[in-house]
C-alpha positions as CSV (number, residue, x, y, z in Angstrom):
1,M,0.0,0.0,0.0
2,T,1.1,3.5,-0.7
3,S,0.9,6.3,1.9
4,T,-2.1,7.7,0.0
5,E,-3.8,4.3,0.3
6,R,-3.0,4.2,4.0
7,L,-4.7,7.6,4.5
8,R,-7.7,6.4,2.5
9,T,-7.8,3.3,4.8
10,S,-7.6,5.6,7.8
11,T,-10.7,7.5,6.7
12,E,-12.6,4.2,6.0
13,L,-11.7,2.9,9.5
14,S,-12.8,6.2,11.1
15,L,-16.1,5.9,9.4
16,L,-16.5,2.3,10.5
17,A,-15.6,3.3,14.0
18,E,-18.4,5.9,14.0
19,Q,-20.9,3.2,12.9
20,H,-19.8,0.9,15.7
21,F,-19.9,3.6,18.3
22,G,-23.4,4.6,17.0
23,N,-24.5,1.0,17.3
24,G,-23.3,0.8,20.9
25,D,-20.3,-1.4,20.1
26,D,-17.7,0.7,21.7
27,M,-15.0,-2.1,21.8
28,A,-15.0,-2.5,18.0
29,G,-15.3,1.3,17.6
30,A,-12.3,1.8,19.8
31,E,-10.2,-0.6,17.9
32,L,-11.2,0.8,14.5
33,L,-10.3,4.3,15.6
34,W,-7.0,3.0,16.9
35,G,-6.5,1.4,13.5
36,S,-7.3,4.7,11.8
37,L,-4.6,6.4,13.8
38,S,-2.1,3.6,13.1
39,Q,-2.7,4.0,9.4
40,V,-1.8,7.7,9.6
41,I,1.3,6.9,11.6
42,I,2.3,4.4,9.0
43,A,1.7,6.9,6.2
44,I,4.0,9.4,8.0
45,A,6.7,6.7,8.4
46,M,6.5,5.9,4.7
47,Q,6.8,9.5,3.8
48,R,9.9,9.7,6.0
49,G,11.4,6.4,4.7
50,Q,11.1,4.9,8.2
51,R,10.2,1.4,9.3
52,Y,6.6,0.8,10.3
53,Q,6.0,-2.9,10.2
54,E,6.0,-3.5,14.0
55,H,4.4,-1.8,16.9
56,Q,7.8,-0.7,18.1
57,H,8.4,1.1,14.8
58,R,5.1,3.0,15.0
59,R,5.8,3.9,18.6
60,H,9.2,5.2,17.5
61,V,7.7,7.4,14.8
62,M,5.2,8.8,17.3
63,R,8.0,9.6,19.8
64,Q,9.8,11.5,17.0
65,I,6.6,13.4,16.1
66,I,6.0,14.2,19.8
67,A,9.5,15.6,20.1
68,E,9.1,17.6,16.9
69,I,5.8,19.1,17.8
70,D,6.7,19.6,21.5
71,D,3.1,19.9,22.6
72,P,2.0,18.1,25.8
73,V,-1.5,17.8,24.4
74,I,-0.3,15.4,21.7
75,V,1.2,13.1,24.3
76,E,-2.1,12.9,26.2
77,D,-4.0,12.4,23.0
78,Y,-1.7,9.5,22.1
79,K,-2.1,8.0,25.5
80,D,-5.9,8.2,25.1
81,A,-5.6,6.4,21.7
82,N,-3.6,3.7,23.4
83,R,-6.3,3.3,26.0
84,L,-8.8,2.7,23.2
85,H,-6.6,0.0,21.9
86,V,-6.5,-1.7,25.3
87,H,-10.2,-1.2,25.7
88,F,-10.8,-3.5,22.7
89,Y,-9.1,-6.3,24.6
90,L,-10.2,-5.6,28.2
91,N,-13.4,-3.7,27.9
92,N,-12.1,-1.6,30.8
93,M,-13.4,1.9,30.1
94,A,-16.7,3.6,31.1
95,D,-18.8,5.0,28.3
96,V,-17.8,8.6,29.1
97,Q,-14.1,7.6,29.0
98,V,-14.5,6.0,25.6
99,R,-16.2,9.1,24.2
100,D,-13.5,11.4,25.6
101,A,-10.7,9.2,24.3
102,A,-12.4,8.9,20.9
103,D,-12.7,12.7,20.7
104,T,-9.0,13.2,21.5
105,T,-8.0,10.4,19.2
106,R,-9.9,12.1,16.3
107,S,-8.2,15.3,17.2
108,L,-4.8,13.6,17.1
109,I,-5.5,12.1,13.7
110,N,-6.5,15.5,12.3
111,R,-3.3,17.0,13.7
112,L,-1.1,14.3,12.2
113,L,-2.7,14.3,8.7
114,P,-0.7,17.2,7.4
115,L,2.5,15.3,8.3
116,A,1.5,12.5,6.0
117,A,0.9,14.7,3.0
């Protein structure tokens, strides 16, 4: 897949996440939104010629982005996105926590999109 295809996939996953959230399936919605973010991170890594195949590679790319942007909000937004990922496996978040984390994850995705262009 190209970086453009990764961004298209990110959008598709976001839309699917919204459908699942709307249907009350917050675990699937959480994982799909995490997947949407992951696709953006992969697109950024591809643009930069960096590795992205493993979780550790994507975490490394995010650490670089966090250092470049130097904004504590992006760190918290990324932590929320990770909480959504964990929620898929553990179902460990209250509805309000899922909604808040989903909002900050969407915000993070939107902040990262220009870096993938």
